[in-house]
C-alpha positions, 0 to 999 in steps of 0.5 A: 516842232513841239505844237505848243511851245514856240521858238526857242531862239525867238524868245532868248532874243526877247526875253533878253532885250526887252524891258522887264516890265513889258517881257512877260506880257508880249512873251505871253502873247506870242505864245498865246498865239502861237497855241492857237496856231494850225499846228498843220501848217508850221512854217505858217506858224514860225513866219507869225512868231518872227514877224511878232519878235520883230515887230516887239523889237521895232518898238524899242526904236523910240526915237526922241523930238530933238534929235540934237539933244539925244546926241549927248545922251546917248554918247553919255549912257551908251559910250560911257556904258560901253567903256566902263564894260570894257575896262570891267572886261579886262580887270575880269579877265586878269583874274582869270589868265588861263582862261584869257591867254589860253582864248588868245592863243586859239584866235591868234593861231588860227587869225593869223593863219588867216591873215597871212592866206588872205595876204596871199591869196588877194594879190594872188586870186582875187586882184590878179590882175593890176591894170585900169579895167582889167576885167576888159582884158582878154586873152585869145588863143587859138582853137585845138582840134580837142577843144584847148587852146595853143599859141598863136602864129604871127601871121594869125594875129596880124589877121585877126587884128587887122579886121576884128571890131570888138578889140580896142587894141590888142598885141602879140607875146613872145619870149626873150632872154637876153644878156645884157653885159656892162660893168658888171657880171654878164646877166641873163634877163628875161624879157618879152618881144611885143608888138607896139600896142602891148601897154596900150592894151595894158592900159599902163604907160613908162613912168620915165621915157616914153611908149612903143610907137608903131614906127618902133615894129618894123623889121630893121627898127625894131631895136628900142627897149623899155627896161623895168625899175627893177632892172633900172635901179639895180644895174644902172643906179636909177640914173635918168639919163639912161633915156635915148642911151644904148644898153649892150645885149651881145651884139644888140645895142638897143636903145633905151626908150622908156622905163615903167613904173615901180609899180607895175607887174606883167601878170603875163610874164612875172619875171620880165625886166626888160620889153623889145619890139618884136618887129615882125612884119607880115608881108613876104615869107612867113612861118603860118604854123609856127605857133610860139606868140600869145594874144592878148587885147583889150575888148572895145566898150560894150563888148563882152567875151562872148560877143568877141568870141563868136567875132574872132572865131569867124575871121579865124575860119576864114582864114582857115579857108584861105590856108587850109593845109595850116589851120582846121577851122576850129575858131579861136578861144576867147578868156579873161586874162584873170582867168587866165592868170589864176588859172593855174592857181584857182582850185588850190587857193580856193581849196587852201581858203576853204581850209582856212575856214575851217580852221577859223570855225573850229578855233571859235568853236572852241573860244564859245566852248571855253566862254560856255564853261565859264559862264557855267562857273559864273552863274552864281555871280549872274544870279547875285547881279540880276538880284541886285538889280542887274539887267540881262540886257547889261549882263549880255553886254559885259559878256560880249566887252569881254568876249570883244577884248578877248576878240582884239587880242587875239586878232592883235596876236594874229597879225604878229603871228601873220607878220612873222609866217609871211615871209616863210610862206611866201618863200614856199609859194611856187616861182611860177605864181604871178604877182609874188612880189605884192603878197604883204599886210596890207589896208585891204588885209587889215580891214578883212582881219577887223571884220572877222575880229568883230565877227569872233566878239558877236559869235563867242560873245553873244552864245553864253550871253542867251546861256546867261539867265537862263535858269531862274534866280533861286534855281541858280542860288540854291545851286550854288554852282554843283547843279549840271544844267543839261541843255547847257552840257548839250550845247557845249557837246553839239560844239565838240561834235562839230569841232570834231567834224570839222577837224575830219574833214580836213584830215581827209582833204590833207589825206587826200593830197597826200596821197595824190602827190605819192601817185603823181610822183611815181607816173612814168616821167619818159626819163631818170630824174636822179643822179641828174644836174642840170644848168643853163648855158650861153655863148652870146656876145661878139666872140660867138658871132658865127654858128660854128662859135657857138658850136664849138663853144657847146662842144669845149663845155662837155669836153670839160665837163665830162673831164669832172671826177664823177661825171658818167654822162653830157648832152645838151638840149634847148628845151628841158623837160618839166623845165617851164620851157613850151617851145612848139612846132607843127609837125606834117609828114611829108607823104600827108595828103590832107592837112588832117593828117598831121600831128598837130604840135610837138615839143621841139628839142634840138640835142647834142647827140649824147643827150637822150643817153644822159637822160636815160630816155629809152629809145623804144623801136630804131636807134639813137643819134650817132656823131657822126649825124650831129657833126653833119648838118646835112644828114636830116634826122629826129627822133619822135616820141612814141605817142607821135609816132602812134597820131601820125601812123596808127597802124604801121611804123615811124621809121623811114618816115620823113617829116616836116617841123615848123613852116620855112622855105624850102620846106626841109624834111627829117628821117625818122630813125627811132621812136622814144618814150613819151616825156612829161614836159608840161606836167607829172600831171597834165596830159602827155604832149609830142616830141620831136627830137633833132641833133643841133647842127640840123635845126635851121638855126643854132640856140646860143642858149641851151641847157646841160644836163650831166648825169653823175655819180652818187649824190647830184647837188655835192657835183654840183660846184665842180661842174660849174667850175667847169663851165666857167674854164670854158668862158667865165664871162657867159652867164650860167643860170638855173642851176638845179638837180632835176629833182629839184625840177621835178620838185618845182613842178609839183610845187602847188601841191606841195603847196596845197599839201603843206597848209592843209597838213598844218590846219589839219595838225591846229585843229586835231589839237583845237578838238582834242582840247574840246573833247578833254575841257568838255570832259574835265568839266563833266569830271569837276561838276560830277564829283559827288555824283562819282564818290557816291558811286565809289562808296556804293562800290563801283572800281575805278575801271568802271569810272574809268568807262564811263568818262571814256563813253561820255569822250568816245560818244562825242567823237563818233558822232563827229565822225560821222558827220565829218565822214560825211561832210568828208565826201563832200568837201572833197568834190572840190579838191578832185581838179588836185586829185591824181590817180586818187578817188575823192572819195577814198576808203583809205583818207576816210578810215586814216583821218578817223582813226587819227581822230580816235587817237586823239579824243581817246588821249583826251580823254585820259585825264579827266578819266584819271582824275574821275578814278581819284576822288575820295568819296568822304571828301565828295559827300561833305 
């Protein structure tokens, strides 16, 4: 701090807004008091100056005696003056079309990207639970031994619901995928089976018909369904007489009792199209270890999440004491539904919104730089205006009007850009994201855009306004626009340094995400996804009422597909790795003495005997299934993953051991005949889960929906049509869904990381262009203003190489300072990307050095044209 000079910004404010007759007196008094202050107390000195500055500015607010008379005067003087400034700004900007178009295009790109991303983030992140008092909704999960959360069984839900006082309503939810038949083709639907309080818990009700009643949610009486508005419109032509009618779901003919509102979205199952009563009961034998349900609840009034967690955990420990062979007594996890819905998207969208903010800052900085360059060329104009009586505030108002016109035009163009880009962006969003259908340009988004436009106008207008009039009137007129204002160039250079630093941060972030994705795709998946086709096939309806008929259909499908040219292997499985299926069951050793000797949950696969071979899942120890075992329902054999084997028998071998899968009466045990490699089931970046495989004929029921996996020679996509037709040749009425190559399944599982990489890369590229343009603008302006200097240098014998070096050094200095600041900022900012990184550190030197090299290359390219222009200066012309 200079002890003899007050803060420059405070003096600028007073210089700009105070009337001329009082300006010198007030500034003189503040300067005098500043010089008398104790220099050893800089903070107190600064505060005193700002207090006096604020008092001086507040003194301008002179309230008139007659407010009513003041209003028309204000309207006439202020509003008319403002409109006059706007009209003049439009005329002035129209005379500089290159400058105007460049500023508007820069803002349009940044505001367009901001608008499009906020349109996505608003429903997916900020308003992810669109229900009344959505902040009171929670998800209740059983706590796993490692502290993570897992689903609950129906009996667990029933015990908690019966005794909990912290929940006003609660519901259990299970997945359901029926097939609907009718006049149109058979169609596989996504649905939910729910307990009767489900919609009451969410706080919604059907738009047509009625909600579930408690009497609907009992065995043999749960044959009622509620339709989504979309399904009602698409399959039933929005017929209001649908209420009370039955629909054909392939053997089950439930009665339609309601239709949900068109705006309703089920965030627990975004693709759900119909809901059916669960119809479970607590009486009689039931499976406590079958944790296949989700539990949602609405907190009672005045109850917090912590209080609910404390009460429900106590209840869970009591239940564990009553059933020690099933539970460990670890309590429950109570989580806000908002947090659960956004758990997988929060990190990526927060990072993307941060990148968006950086890009917007770079764009604003670039426009400010352009405004400063133009203001420097107009200093003589401003000096003449001042000489003719225009005050500093009047000149500042004109500059603000010009900035406002540019910002509004950029905002309108940005909204158009967002409207054009939004459909393409939505199509690239992962299908698993909730509320994707709600992404649109609505009034909330437009309100945010309006706020951004106003802020941009203030920043881009006030910075040049502070600079305008800085130089004395006589000096500006005498210079004739030829002299260089050193502080002015320092400001522009500082802005370019900031642009380079921000661009560096974006490039490092994109590089980290790119390297992370490469590492992620190189992990051992436990299977070979190449040349593999997958599709869901189904055998449902009266033709497949018996399990033998379903199994016969599966055999015919495999035989038909195996006959297709180019097919090498065919298999069937109840669920697919990375396919979004989570069918888990408790695993227990037959010889276990204590419940802690169980292996916890495992992904349960019922498969055909040739599935392991088709997926190329290696069997590490033991053997795979034989065709004879697959046809013998009494064989009772299983293959477990290496992770399950090591957990249950860390000191021994799993081969020959007997395990139970889920609960049943009487308990059935399977002999382990093989140990297979760990398959990545939930995600490539997730912890390796446990798997258990068993032949489909040996499971307690026959799966009517199976995933067909087909290994082919050559490109898998070229065989899709032939394989689909082979399946249809078996039964053309049965639906075939989720047709994809396994490579596409893997790509979908990494969709959010790919989205982050795409957006960070796009932002980085735009930031790079803007930073390069900023460097070019500063150097081009410097070369223009130093034309006489370069002419003198050339006349005194300076070579073109030395002049080029002079310009390059100036550009390199700007880039170097920006790189250093940007590298430090990137290291700090990349720590927020940790949750999105895989196998790469946030301080990865390759990413930082790579980003720096790209910045250097762009900076050098931006220096080329100004450097060549400097060497082309004719000494004689310059000296004239």
